[in-house]
C-alpha positions, 0 to 999 in steps of 0.5 A, a space after each residue: 506511537 501506539 502503546 498497544 499490544 504488538 501485532 507484528 514483531 521480530 523476536 531478536 533472540 530467535 534470529 540466526 546470523 545471516 538472512 532470516 525470513 519471516 512471514 506474517 498474515 493479519 487482517 486490517 481490522 487488527 490495526 484498529 485506530 491506525 488509519 488503514 480503514 480510511 486508506 481503503 484496506 479492509 481485508 488480509 494484509 501479507 507482510 514478508 520480513 527479511 532480517 539480516 543479522 550481523 554482529 553490529 546490526 539487524 538490517 530489516 526489509 519489510 514487504 507489504 501486500 494488501 488489497 485496497 478498496 476505493 473509487 475511481 478518481 475519474 468515474 467513481 466506479 468501485 475498484 480494488 487494487 493490490 498495493 505493495 510497499 517496501 521499507 528498509 530499516 537498520 537496527 544498530 547495536 553499536 554507538 559509532 553509527 549512532 551519531 552518524 545516523 541520528 537524523 535518519 529514521 531508517 537507522 534505529 539504535 537498540 540494545 543488544 539485549 532487546 528481545 523484540 522489535 515492534 514493526 507494527 507502525 512501520 508496516 502501517 506506514 508502508 501500507 499507507 505510503 503504498 496508496 497512489 495519489 490517484 486511483 483509476 480504472 483499468 480496462 473499464 469502458 464505462 469510465 468516461 475518460 477511459 481511452 477507447 483506443 485500447 479497446 479498438 486499437 484505431 481511434 486516438 485517445 483524444 479523438 472525439 466520436 464521429 458526428 451523431 455517435 454517442 459513447 456509452 457514458 453519453 447515452 447513460 447521461 441522456 437516459 438519466 436526464 430523461 428519467 429526471 424530466 419524467 
């Protein structure tokens, strides 16, 4: 865990009993050294925190939303997707639940006198976990594996083009071959 200044924190003394909503907006560059740039996050990050405070705990729900820039895993075309993530955390004050949830990362014990809860790392983890394993184009007819039946509505996804017909990517490949030979 980084010991840097907190970017996103919940001030527990200002929370009232019941449901509290907090909104944060920051830039990905503010999270320097926290792997967000490697995951493709370069712009604004929106964080909505819902904190439900009771006598013995604070239940926190973190919702993140940010645009991730990447390349299509199929055709390498640049794409940008809005990625969202959610994380639920429970900060308990009492000791009875402490033993029950020692091995559960979602339950954390804090003192009643704690003034701030730093959720910066939790926000980073939520953003990174929101990145899909594969990023692919949608509605891009130039992607060579794009299913053309979505455009025409008649041809099956795995059906080959008619004899003598070339798809746009095949035409591009032929042009590239000719330019290399010349």
